[in-house]
Backbone atoms as SQL, in Angstrom:
CREATE TABLE atoms (id INTEGER PRIMARY KEY, chain TEXT, resi INTEGER, resn TEXT, atom TEXT, x REAL, y REAL, z REAL);
INSERT INTO atoms VALUES
  (1, 'A', 1, 'MET', 'N', 88.781, 114.247, 5.380),
  (2, 'A', 1, 'MET', 'CA', 88.901, 113.827, 4.008),
  (3, 'A', 1, 'MET', 'C', 87.980, 112.633, 3.790),
  (4, 'A', 2, 'THR', 'N', 87.267, 112.643, 2.681),
  (5, 'A', 2, 'THR', 'CA', 86.381, 111.528, 2.377),
  (6, 'A', 2, 'THR', 'C', 87.201, 110.334, 1.895),
  (7, 'A', 3, 'PHE', 'N', 86.590, 109.171, 1.956),
  (8, 'A', 3, 'PHE', 'CA', 87.278, 107.967, 1.491),
  (9, 'A', 3, 'PHE', 'C', 87.545, 108.061, -0.004),
  (10, 'A', 4, 'ILE', 'N', 86.637, 108.685, -0.748),
  (11, 'A', 4, 'ILE', 'CA', 86.820, 108.837, -2.200),
  (12, 'A', 4, 'ILE', 'C', 88.027, 109.726, -2.491),
  (13, 'A', 5, 'GLU', 'N', 88.161, 110.832, -1.751),
  (14, 'A', 5, 'GLU', 'CA', 89.330, 111.710, -1.922),
  (15, 'A', 5, 'GLU', 'C', 90.615, 110.959, -1.582),
  (16, 'A', 6, 'PHE', 'N', 90.545, 110.148, -0.545),
  (17, 'A', 6, 'PHE', 'CA', 91.684, 109.328, -0.139),
  (18, 'A', 6, 'PHE', 'C', 92.105, 108.386, -1.269),
  (19, 'A', 7, 'LYS', 'N', 91.117, 107.709, -1.861),
  (20, 'A', 7, 'LYS', 'CA', 91.416, 106.769, -2.957),
  (21, 'A', 7, 'LYS', 'C', 92.019, 107.502, -4.159),
  (22, 'A', 8, 'LYS', 'N', 91.543, 108.716, -4.435),
  (23, 'A', 8, 'LYS', 'CA', 92.102, 109.501, -5.548),
  (24, 'A', 8, 'LYS', 'C', 93.567, 109.848, -5.286),
  (25, 'A', 9, 'LEU', 'N', 93.878, 110.179, -4.041),
  (26, 'A', 9, 'LEU', 'CA', 95.265, 110.469, -3.692),
  (27, 'A', 9, 'LEU', 'C', 96.149, 109.238, -3.864),
  (28, 'A', 10, 'LEU', 'N', 95.611, 108.082, -3.503),
  (29, 'A', 10, 'LEU', 'CA', 96.385, 106.850, -3.694),
  (30, 'A', 10, 'LEU', 'C', 96.635, 106.598, -5.178),
  (31, 'A', 11, 'LEU', 'N', 95.649, 106.901, -6.017),
  (32, 'A', 11, 'LEU', 'CA', 95.850, 106.784, -7.462),
  (33, 'A', 11, 'LEU', 'C', 96.951, 107.735, -7.933),
  (34, 'A', 12, 'ASP', 'N', 96.936, 108.969, -7.397),
  (35, 'A', 12, 'ASP', 'CA', 97.983, 109.940, -7.739),
  (36, 'A', 12, 'ASP', 'C', 99.359, 109.454, -7.292),
  (37, 'A', 13, 'ALA', 'N', 99.395, 108.734, -6.191),
  (38, 'A', 13, 'ALA', 'CA', 100.653, 108.197, -5.666),
  (39, 'A', 13, 'ALA', 'C', 101.014, 106.862, -6.313),
  (40, 'A', 14, 'GLU', 'N', 100.123, 106.370, -7.170),
  (41, 'A', 14, 'GLU', 'CA', 100.294, 105.077, -7.846),
  (42, 'A', 14, 'GLU', 'C', 100.528, 103.933, -6.862),
  (43, 'A', 15, 'ILE', 'N', 99.614, 103.866, -5.890),
  (44, 'A', 15, 'ILE', 'CA', 99.659, 102.785, -4.911),
  (45, 'A', 15, 'ILE', 'C', 98.233, 102.336, -4.614),
  (46, 'A', 16, 'SER', 'N', 98.052, 101.049, -4.439),
  (47, 'A', 16, 'SER', 'CA', 96.728, 100.502, -4.138),
  (48, 'A', 16, 'SER', 'C', 96.498, 100.519, -2.629),
  (49, 'A', 17, 'VAL', 'N', 95.257, 100.318, -2.236),
  (50, 'A', 17, 'VAL', 'CA', 94.940, 100.257, -0.808),
  (51, 'A', 17, 'VAL', 'C', 95.704, 99.125, -0.124),
  (52, 'A', 18, 'PRO', 'N', 95.712, 97.909, -0.697),
  (53, 'A', 18, 'PRO', 'CA', 96.474, 96.843, -0.030),
  (54, 'A', 18, 'PRO', 'C', 97.967, 97.179, 0.114),
  (55, 'A', 19, 'LYS', 'N', 98.566, 97.746, -0.918),
  (56, 'A', 19, 'LYS', 'CA', 99.992, 98.079, -0.838),
  (57, 'A', 19, 'LYS', 'C', 100.233, 99.255, 0.108),
  (58, 'A', 20, 'PHE', 'N', 99.293, 100.199, 0.151),
  (59, 'A', 20, 'PHE', 'CA', 99.382, 101.322, 1.084),
  (60, 'A', 20, 'PHE', 'C', 99.363, 100.808, 2.513),
  (61, 'A', 21, 'SER', 'N', 98.407, 99.947, 2.816),
  (62, 'A', 21, 'SER', 'CA', 98.296, 99.428, 4.179),
  (63, 'A', 21, 'SER', 'C', 99.521, 98.594, 4.554),
  (64, 'A', 22, 'GLN', 'N', 100.039, 97.845, 3.602),
  (65, 'A', 22, 'GLN', 'CA', 101.236, 97.039, 3.853),
  (66, 'A', 22, 'GLN', 'C', 102.445, 97.947, 4.099),
  (67, 'A', 23, 'LEU', 'N', 102.547, 99.033, 3.329),
  (68, 'A', 23, 'LEU', 'CA', 103.684, 99.941, 3.452),
  (69, 'A', 23, 'LEU', 'C', 103.706, 100.646, 4.800),
  (70, 'A', 24, 'ILE', 'N', 102.541, 101.102, 5.254),
  (71, 'A', 24, 'ILE', 'CA', 102.498, 101.833, 6.530),
  (72, 'A', 24, 'ILE', 'C', 102.234, 100.910, 7.724),
  (73, 'A', 25, 'LYS', 'N', 102.164, 99.625, 7.459),
  (74, 'A', 25, 'LYS', 'CA', 101.996, 98.598, 8.499),
  (75, 'A', 25, 'LYS', 'C', 100.708, 98.772, 9.296),
  (76, 'A', 26, 'VAL', 'N', 99.611, 98.926, 8.566),
  (77, 'A', 26, 'VAL', 'CA', 98.277, 99.003, 9.154),
  (78, 'A', 26, 'VAL', 'C', 97.455, 97.907, 8.494),
  (79, 'A', 27, 'ASN', 'N', 96.669, 97.216, 9.258),
  (80, 'A', 27, 'ASN', 'CA', 95.841, 96.148, 8.725),
  (81, 'A', 27, 'ASN', 'C', 94.926, 96.695, 7.631),
  (82, 'A', 28, 'GLU', 'N', 94.893, 96.020, 6.504),
  (83, 'A', 28, 'GLU', 'CA', 94.076, 96.468, 5.366),
  (84, 'A', 28, 'GLU', 'C', 92.599, 96.575, 5.741),
  (85, 'A', 29, 'LYS', 'N', 92.123, 95.699, 6.600),
  (86, 'A', 29, 'LYS', 'CA', 90.717, 95.753, 7.019),
  (87, 'A', 29, 'LYS', 'C', 90.412, 97.070, 7.719),
  (88, 'A', 30, 'ASN', 'N', 91.384, 97.593, 8.474),
  (89, 'A', 30, 'ASN', 'CA', 91.188, 98.884, 9.136),
  (90, 'A', 30, 'ASN', 'C', 91.026, 99.991, 8.105),
  (91, 'A', 31, 'ILE', 'N', 91.862, 99.975, 7.078),
  (92, 'A', 31, 'ILE', 'CA', 91.767, 101.000, 6.029),
  (93, 'A', 31, 'ILE', 'C', 90.433, 100.862, 5.294),
  (94, 'A', 32, 'GLN', 'N', 90.054, 99.632, 4.959),
  (95, 'A', 32, 'GLN', 'CA', 88.795, 99.409, 4.232),
  (96, 'A', 32, 'GLN', 'C', 87.586, 99.802, 5.079),
  (97, 'A', 33, 'SER', 'N', 87.701, 99.726, 6.397),
  (98, 'A', 33, 'SER', 'CA', 86.566, 100.076, 7.261),
  (99, 'A', 33, 'SER', 'C', 86.205, 101.554, 7.150),
  (100, 'A', 34, 'TYR', 'N', 87.162, 102.380, 6.728),
  (101, 'A', 34, 'TYR', 'CA', 86.871, 103.807, 6.566),
  (102, 'A', 34, 'TYR', 'C', 85.921, 104.061, 5.404),
  (103, 'A', 35, 'LYS', 'N', 85.820, 103.103, 4.514),
  (104, 'A', 35, 'LYS', 'CA', 84.887, 103.231, 3.388),
  (105, 'A', 35, 'LYS', 'C', 83.454, 103.325, 3.908),
  (106, 'A', 36, 'LYS', 'N', 83.115, 102.486, 4.880),
  (107, 'A', 36, 'LYS', 'CA', 81.766, 102.514, 5.470),
  (108, 'A', 36, 'LYS', 'C', 81.524, 103.818, 6.217),
  (109, 'A', 37, 'LYS', 'N', 82.555, 104.306, 6.896),
  (110, 'A', 37, 'LYS', 'CA', 82.431, 105.543, 7.657),
  (111, 'A', 37, 'LYS', 'C', 82.373, 106.762, 6.740),
  (112, 'A', 38, 'GLY', 'N', 82.941, 106.611, 5.540),
  (113, 'A', 38, 'GLY', 'CA', 82.921, 107.701, 4.571),
  (114, 'A', 38, 'GLY', 'C', 84.089, 108.657, 4.687),
  (115, 'A', 39, 'LYS', 'N', 84.811, 108.600, 5.793),
  (116, 'A', 39, 'LYS', 'CA', 85.945, 109.500, 6.017),
  (117, 'A', 39, 'LYS', 'C', 87.127, 108.716, 6.546),
  (118, 'A', 40, 'VAL', 'N', 88.312, 109.270, 6.306),
  (119, 'A', 40, 'VAL', 'CA', 89.522, 108.662, 6.854),
  (120, 'A', 40, 'VAL', 'C', 90.055, 109.560, 7.960),
  (121, 'A', 41, 'PRO', 'N', 90.760, 108.987, 8.936),
  (122, 'A', 41, 'PRO', 'CA', 91.338, 109.794, 10.013),
  (123, 'A', 41, 'PRO', 'C', 92.379, 110.777, 9.457),
  (124, 'A', 42, 'ASN', 'N', 92.612, 111.832, 10.203),
  (125, 'A', 42, 'ASN', 'CA', 93.554, 112.870, 9.769),
  (126, 'A', 42, 'ASN', 'C', 94.932, 112.304, 9.439),
  (127, 'A', 43, 'THR', 'N', 95.424, 111.393, 10.253),
  (128, 'A', 43, 'THR', 'CA', 96.773, 110.869, 10.020),
  (129, 'A', 43, 'THR', 'C', 96.860, 110.113, 8.697),
  (130, 'A', 44, 'ILE', 'N', 95.829, 109.352, 8.370),
  (131, 'A', 44, 'ILE', 'CA', 95.809, 108.617, 7.105),
  (132, 'A', 44, 'ILE', 'C', 95.709, 109.606, 5.945),
  (133, 'A', 45, 'ALA', 'N', 94.923, 110.663, 6.110),
  (134, 'A', 45, 'ALA', 'CA', 94.780, 111.690, 5.074),
  (135, 'A', 45, 'ALA', 'C', 96.125, 112.383, 4.820),
  (136, 'A', 46, 'VAL', 'N', 96.834, 112.697, 5.891),
  (137, 'A', 46, 'VAL', 'CA', 98.139, 113.356, 5.757),
  (138, 'A', 46, 'VAL', 'C', 99.124, 112.440, 5.037),
  (139, 'A', 47, 'ILE', 'N', 99.151, 111.171, 5.412),
  (140, 'A', 47, 'ILE', 'CA', 100.074, 110.218, 4.787),
  (141, 'A', 47, 'ILE', 'C', 99.790, 110.106, 3.294),
  (142, 'A', 48, 'ALA', 'N', 98.524, 109.940, 2.928),
  (143, 'A', 48, 'ALA', 'CA', 98.158, 109.798, 1.517),
  (144, 'A', 48, 'ALA', 'C', 98.502, 111.060, 0.731),
  (145, 'A', 49, 'THR', 'N', 98.259, 112.226, 1.327),
  (146, 'A', 49, 'THR', 'CA', 98.577, 113.502, 0.672),
  (147, 'A', 49, 'THR', 'C', 100.081, 113.629, 0.441),
  (148, 'A', 50, 'CYS', 'N', 100.855, 113.273, 1.444),
  (149, 'A', 50, 'CYS', 'CA', 102.314, 113.332, 1.311),
  (150, 'A', 50, 'CYS', 'C', 102.826, 112.353, 0.262),
  (151, 'A', 51, 'PHE', 'N', 102.273, 111.155, 0.252),
  (152, 'A', 51, 'PHE', 'CA', 102.690, 110.167, -0.746),
  (153, 'A', 51, 'PHE', 'C', 102.418, 110.682, -2.151),
  (154, 'A', 52, 'ALA', 'N', 101.237, 111.271, -2.374),
  (155, 'A', 52, 'ALA', 'CA', 100.881, 111.782, -3.700),
  (156, 'A', 52, 'ALA', 'C', 101.825, 112.927, -4.099),
  (157, 'A', 53, 'ALA', 'N', 102.093, 113.846, -3.161),
  (158, 'A', 53, 'ALA', 'CA', 102.981, 114.972, -3.451),
  (159, 'A', 53, 'ALA', 'C', 104.407, 114.493, -3.719),
  (160, 'A', 54, 'MET', 'N', 104.877, 113.540, -2.938),
  (161, 'A', 54, 'MET', 'CA', 106.222, 113.010, -3.129),
  (162, 'A', 54, 'MET', 'C', 106.341, 112.304, -4.474),
  (163, 'A', 55, 'HIS', 'N', 105.307, 111.567, -4.839),
  (164, 'A', 55, 'HIS', 'CA', 105.330, 110.860, -6.121),
  (165, 'A', 55, 'HIS', 'C', 105.390, 111.856, -7.276),
  (166, 'A', 56, 'GLN', 'N', 104.598, 112.928, -7.178),
  (167, 'A', 56, 'GLN', 'CA', 104.607, 113.953, -8.231),
  (168, 'A', 56, 'GLN', 'C', 105.961, 114.653, -8.318),
  (169, 'A', 57, 'ALA', 'N', 106.688, 114.726, -7.205),
  (170, 'A', 57, 'ALA', 'CA', 108.019, 115.343, -7.177),
  (171, 'A', 57, 'ALA', 'C', 109.120, 114.326, -7.475),
  (172, 'A', 58, 'ASN', 'N', 108.733, 113.134, -7.915),
  (173, 'A', 58, 'ASN', 'CA', 109.678, 112.051, -8.230),
  (174, 'A', 58, 'ASN', 'C', 110.545, 111.642, -7.038),
  (175, 'A', 59, 'ILE', 'N', 109.942, 111.646, -5.868),
  (176, 'A', 59, 'ILE', 'CA', 110.621, 111.179, -4.658),
  (177, 'A', 59, 'ILE', 'C', 110.125, 109.761, -4.366),
  (178, 'A', 60, 'ASP', 'N', 111.061, 108.861, -4.161),
  (179, 'A', 60, 'ASP', 'CA', 110.712, 107.466, -3.900),
  (180, 'A', 60, 'ASP', 'C', 110.285, 107.302, -2.445),
  (181, 'A', 61, 'TYR', 'N', 109.008, 107.572, -2.172),
  (182, 'A', 61, 'TYR', 'CA', 108.501, 107.505, -0.802),
  (183, 'A', 61, 'TYR', 'C', 108.486, 106.083, -0.268),
  (184, 'A', 62, 'ARG', 'N', 108.362, 105.095, -1.128),
  (185, 'A', 62, 'ARG', 'CA', 108.311, 103.706, -0.668),
  (186, 'A', 62, 'ARG', 'C', 109.602, 103.312, 0.047),
  (187, 'A', 63, 'THR', 'N', 110.730, 103.669, -0.547),
  (188, 'A', 63, 'THR', 'CA', 112.016, 103.346, 0.070),
  (189, 'A', 63, 'THR', 'C', 112.184, 104.090, 1.387),
  (190, 'A', 64, 'LEU', 'N', 111.776, 105.359, 1.415),
  (191, 'A', 64, 'LEU', 'CA', 111.877, 106.145, 2.648),
  (192, 'A', 64, 'LEU', 'C', 111.077, 105.500, 3.779),
  (193, 'A', 65, 'ILE', 'N', 109.879, 105.053, 3.469),
  (194, 'A', 65, 'ILE', 'CA', 109.019, 104.445, 4.489),
  (195, 'A', 65, 'ILE', 'C', 109.577, 103.085, 4.910),
  (196, 'A', 66, 'ASP', 'N', 110.045, 102.307, 3.941),
  (197, 'A', 66, 'ASP', 'CA', 110.635, 100.998, 4.267),
  (198, 'A', 66, 'ASP', 'C', 111.813, 101.146, 5.225),
  (199, 'A', 67, 'GLU', 'N', 112.603, 102.209, 5.046),
  (200, 'A', 67, 'GLU', 'CA', 113.784, 102.418, 5.879),
  (201, 'A', 67, 'GLU', 'C', 113.428, 102.750, 7.333),
  (202, 'A', 68, 'LEU', 'N', 112.181, 103.121, 7.582),
  (203, 'A', 68, 'LEU', 'CA', 111.755, 103.414, 8.951),
  (204, 'A', 68, 'LEU', 'C', 111.672, 102.156, 9.816),
  (205, 'A', 69, 'GLY', 'N', 111.533, 101.005, 9.162),
  (206, 'A', 69, 'GLY', 'CA', 111.440, 99.754, 9.914),
  (207, 'A', 69, 'GLY', 'C', 110.166, 99.644, 10.729),
  (208, 'A', 70, 'LEU', 'N', 109.064, 100.129, 10.173),
  (209, 'A', 70, 'LEU', 'CA', 107.785, 100.064, 10.879),
  (210, 'A', 70, 'LEU', 'C', 107.386, 98.619, 11.120),
  (211, 'A', 71, 'GLU', 'N', 106.624, 98.397, 12.179),
  (212, 'A', 71, 'GLU', 'CA', 106.145, 97.054, 12.506),
  (213, 'A', 71, 'GLU', 'C', 104.637, 97.068, 12.626),
  (214, 'A', 72, 'LEU', 'N', 104.015, 96.017, 12.143),
  (215, 'A', 72, 'LEU', 'CA', 102.572, 95.865, 12.260),
  (216, 'A', 72, 'LEU', 'C', 102.220, 95.654, 13.720),
  (217, 'A', 73, 'LYS', 'N', 101.295, 96.437, 14.211),
  (218, 'A', 73, 'LYS', 'CA', 100.888, 96.295, 15.608),
  (219, 'A', 73, 'LYS', 'C', 99.915, 95.129, 15.736),
  (220, 'A', 74, 'THR', 'N', 100.009, 94.468, 16.875),
  (221, 'A', 74, 'THR', 'CA', 99.099, 93.358, 17.126),
  (222, 'A', 74, 'THR', 'C', 97.989, 93.834, 18.043),
  (223, 'A', 75, 'LYS', 'N', 96.879, 93.152, 17.966),
  (224, 'A', 75, 'LYS', 'CA', 95.733, 93.501, 18.806),
  (225, 'A', 75, 'LYS', 'C', 96.052, 93.148, 20.243),
  (226, 'A', 76, 'LYS', 'N', 95.736, 94.077, 21.147),
  (227, 'A', 76, 'LYS', 'CA', 96.042, 93.840, 22.556),
  (228, 'A', 76, 'LYS', 'C', 94.824, 93.993, 23.452),
  (229, 'A', 77, 'GLY', 'N', 93.677, 94.219, 22.888),
  (230, 'A', 77, 'GLY', 'CA', 92.480, 94.438, 23.693),
  (231, 'A', 77, 'GLY', 'C', 91.993, 93.171, 24.359),
  (232, 'A', 78, 'ALA', 'N', 90.947, 93.305, 25.134),
  (233, 'A', 78, 'ALA', 'CA', 90.371, 92.163, 25.843),
  (234, 'A', 78, 'ALA', 'C', 89.905, 91.123, 24.841),
  (235, 'A', 79, 'GLY', 'N', 90.258, 89.904, 25.103),
  (236, 'A', 79, 'GLY', 'CA', 89.817, 88.805, 24.244),
  (237, 'A', 79, 'GLY', 'C', 90.745, 88.524, 23.085),
  (238, 'A', 80, 'PHE', 'N', 91.767, 89.363, 22.862),
  (239, 'A', 80, 'PHE', 'CA', 92.651, 89.146, 21.732),
  (240, 'A', 80, 'PHE', 'C', 93.876, 88.336, 22.114),
  (241, 'A', 81, 'GLY', 'N', 94.358, 88.532, 23.315),
  (242, 'A', 81, 'GLY', 'CA', 95.569, 87.843, 23.734),
  (243, 'A', 81, 'GLY', 'C', 95.254, 86.542, 24.437),
  (244, 'A', 82, 'HIS', 'N', 96.217, 85.697, 24.410),
  (245, 'A', 82, 'HIS', 'CA', 96.067, 84.432, 25.136),
  (246, 'A', 82, 'HIS', 'C', 96.990, 84.518, 26.339),
  (247, 'A', 83, 'LYS', 'N', 96.421, 84.859, 27.453),
  (248, 'A', 83, 'LYS', 'CA', 97.207, 84.971, 28.670),
  (249, 'A', 83, 'LYS', 'C', 97.442, 83.584, 29.235),
  (250, 'A', 84, 'LYS', 'N', 98.621, 83.434, 29.783),
  (251, 'A', 84, 'LYS', 'CA', 98.906, 82.171, 30.446),
  (252, 'A', 84, 'LYS', 'C', 98.150, 82.160, 31.759),
  (253, 'A', 85, 'LYS', 'N', 97.395, 81.125, 31.933),
  (254, 'A', 85, 'LYS', 'CA', 96.650, 81.006, 33.182),
  (255, 'A', 85, 'LYS', 'C', 97.559, 80.388, 34.226),
  (256, 'A', 86, 'SER', 'N', 97.517, 80.979, 35.398),
  (257, 'A', 86, 'SER', 'CA', 98.326, 80.410, 36.461),
  (258, 'A', 86, 'SER', 'C', 97.642, 79.129, 36.930),
  (259, 'A', 87, 'PRO', 'N', 98.447, 78.144, 37.259),
  (260, 'A', 87, 'PRO', 'CA', 97.837, 76.880, 37.688),
  (261, 'A', 87, 'PRO', 'C', 97.013, 77.098, 38.954),
  (262, 'A', 88, 'LYS', 'N', 95.855, 76.491, 38.941),
  (263, 'A', 88, 'LYS', 'CA', 94.983, 76.619, 40.114),
  (264, 'A', 88, 'LYS', 'C', 95.558, 75.794, 41.253),
  (265, 'A', 89, 'GLU', 'N', 95.425, 76.378, 42.431),
  (266, 'A', 89, 'GLU', 'CA', 95.893, 75.650, 43.598),
  (267, 'A', 89, 'GLU', 'C', 94.893, 74.545, 43.903),
  (268, 'A', 90, 'PRO', 'N', 95.384, 73.397, 44.280),
  (269, 'A', 90, 'PRO', 'CA', 94.473, 72.286, 44.554),
  (270, 'A', 90, 'PRO', 'C', 93.558, 72.619, 45.728),
  (271, 'A', 91, 'VAL', 'N', 92.357, 72.177, 45.643),
  (272, 'A', 91, 'VAL', 'CA', 91.394, 72.368, 46.732),
  (273, 'A', 91, 'VAL', 'C', 91.618, 71.266, 47.756),
  (274, 'A', 92, 'LEU', 'N', 91.858, 71.678, 48.976),
  (275, 'A', 92, 'LEU', 'CA', 92.098, 70.704, 50.040),
  (276, 'A', 92, 'LEU', 'C', 90.788, 70.350, 50.696),
  (277, 'A', 93, 'ASP', 'N', 90.649, 69.087, 51.019),
  (278, 'A', 93, 'ASP', 'CA', 89.446, 68.652, 51.729),
  (279, 'A', 93, 'ASP', 'C', 89.474, 69.250, 53.125),
  (280, 'A', 94, 'GLN', 'N', 88.409, 69.909, 53.472),
  (281, 'A', 94, 'GLN', 'CA', 88.334, 70.491, 54.813),
  (282, 'A', 94, 'GLN', 'C', 87.386, 69.629, 55.642),
  (283, 'A', 95, 'GLU', 'N', 87.849, 69.125, 56.740),
  (284, 'A', 95, 'GLU', 'CA', 87.014, 68.265, 57.578),
  (285, 'A', 95, 'GLU', 'C', 86.621, 68.937, 58.828);
C-alpha cells in the first residue's frame, strides 16, 4: 500500500497520523518515515484498513484498541541503552 493510500484510509477512519501512531503505540517518526519510502508495511496497511472499515460500520475502534493496553516499545539496539558499566578492577603495581 502506498503512503498516499494509507493517508486516505486514515481520513476515512477520521484519525490523523499523530493520533494513529499514539493509538497503536508506534513512534510517529516511524510512521512518517514511510512517506519517504512511498509504501507502508503490511501490518500498518491492515490496521489502517480495519480502522476505516470499523469507522464506516460505526464501531468505536479507538476504545477497542485502548482496552488492549498496548505499550510503546523502547529502542534496544546498540547505542540506545545505557548499560551499567561494571567497576574496573584496580591495576596492581607489578614489580
